[in-house]
C-alpha positions in Angstrom: 0.0 0.0 0.0 2.9 2.4 0.8 4.5 1.8 -2.6 1.2 2.5 -4.4 0.8 5.8 -2.4 4.3 6.8 -3.2 3.8 6.2 -6.9 0.6 8.2 -6.9 2.4 11.0 -5.1 5.3 10.9 -7.5 3.0 10.9 -10.5 0.9 13.8 -9.2 3.8 15.9 -8.1 5.7 15.4 -11.4 2.5 16.2 -13.4 1.9 19.3 -11.3 5.4 20.6 -11.8 5.3 20.0 -15.5 1.9 21.7 -15.7 3.3 24.7 -13.8 6.3 24.9 -16.2 4.0 24.6 -19.2 1.8 27.4 -17.9 4.8 29.7 -17.2 6.3 29.0 -20.6 3.1 29.3 -22.6 1.4 32.2 -20.8 3.9 34.8 -22.0 3.8 33.5 -25.6 1.3 36.1 -26.7 2.8 39.0 -24.8 4.9 41.6 -26.6 7.2 42.2 -23.6 8.3 38.5 -23.3 10.7 37.3 -26.0 9.2 34.3 -27.9 10.9 31.0 -27.2 11.2 28.3 -29.9 8.9 25.4 -29.4 11.8 23.0 -28.8 12.9 25.1 -25.8 9.4 25.2 -24.3 9.3 21.4 -24.7 12.7 21.1 -23.1 11.6 23.2 -20.1 8.4 21.1 -19.6 10.3 17.8 -20.0 13.0 18.9 -17.6 10.4 20.0 -15.1 8.7 16.6 -15.3 12.0 14.7 -15.0 13.3 16.9 -12.2 10.1 16.6 -10.2 10.2 12.8 -10.6 13.8 12.6 -9.4 13.1 14.9 -6.4 9.9 13.0 -5.4 11.7 9.7 -5.6 14.6 11.1 -3.5 12.3 12.4 -0.8 10.1 9.3 -0.7 13.2 7.1 -0.4 14.8 9.1 2.4 13.3 7.2 5.4 14.3 3.9 4.0 17.8 5.1 3.2 18.3 6.5 6.7 17.4 3.1 8.2 19.3 1.2 5.5 22.2 -1.1 6.2 25.5 0.5 6.8 28.9 -1.0 6.2 31.2 -1.9 9.0 32.5 1.0 11.2 36.2 1.3 11.8 38.7 3.2 14.0 41.3 5.5 12.4 44.5 6.8 14.0 45.2 10.5 13.6 48.0 12.7 14.8 47.1 15.8 16.8 49.8 18.4 17.6 51.0 18.5 21.2 48.8 15.5 22.0 50.0 12.6 19.9 48.1 9.8 18.3 44.4 9.8 18.7 41.8 7.1 17.8 38.9 8.4 15.7 35.6 6.5 15.3 34.6 6.4 11.6 31.0 5.3 11.2 30.3 3.1 8.2 29.0 4.5 5.0 25.3 5.1 5.2 22.8 4.1 2.4 21.6 7.7 2.4 24.5 8.8 0.2 24.4 5.9 -2.2 25.3 6.3 -5.9 21.6 6.1 -6.9 20.5 8.9 -4.5 23.5 11.1 -5.5 22.5 10.6 -9.1 18.9 11.6 -8.3 20.1 14.8 -6.6 22.5 15.7 -9.5 19.7 15.0 -12.0 17.3 17.3 -10.2 19.9 20.1 -10.0 20.6 19.7 -13.8 16.9 19.8 -14.5 16.5 22.9 -12.4 19.4 24.6 -14.2 17.7 23.9 -17.6 14.7 25.9 -16.4 16.7 29.1 -16.4 18.0 28.8 -20.0 16.4 31.0 -22.5 17.2 31.6 -26.2 16.2 34.3 -28.6 15.0 33.8 -32.1 17.4 34.4 -35.0 17.6 37.9 -36.4 15.2 38.8 -39.2 16.4 38.5 -42.7 17.4 41.9 -44.2 18.0 43.6 -40.9 21.7 44.3 -40.3 22.9 44.0 -36.7 24.0 47.7 -36.7 20.4 48.8 -37.4 19.1 47.4 -34.1 19.1 49.3 -30.9 22.3 49.0 -28.9 22.1 47.9 -25.2 22.4 50.5 -22.5 25.1 50.0 -19.9 24.0 50.8 -16.4 26.3 52.1 -13.8 24.8 52.3 -10.3 26.8 55.3 -9.3 26.6 57.5 -12.4 23.2 56.6 -14.0 23.0 55.2 -17.4 25.8 55.3 -19.9 25.1 54.9 -23.6 27.6 53.3 -26.0 
C-alpha cells in the first residue's frame, strides 16, 4: 500500500510541476514584452520539469528507508594531533543515504533545475543588419545610465 501511495504522489507531483512549467512558458507567448521561445525550448523546459520533479519526489520518498538502510562496518582510524600525539577516531560506516543512486537523483534534479533558467532568442530577421538594431544601454549604479 505504501508503494502504491508513493507512486501516486510521485506521478501527481511530477505532473503538477510539468503543468506549472507549461503554464509559465506558454502564458507569456502572446505578450509583446516577453521574448518568444522556440517550441523545442518550451518542450525542453516542460520535460526537464517533469524529470526533475520525478527525481526529487523519488529522492524524498526514499529518504526514510535510506536512513534506516544497512551501513557497512565501522572502523577506527588513528590521527596525529599536535601536542597530544596519536588519537583514535571512530569512523562510522557508509550510510545508504548517500548511495550512488541517491546522489544521481540529486544531481539530475539540479541539472533539470538549471535547464529551467536557460532562454534563447530567435534568429535575427532577414534583411536587418545588426547595426540597425538598438544597442544595449550600460547601467552604472553610481553615475546613472551610460550609452555606448
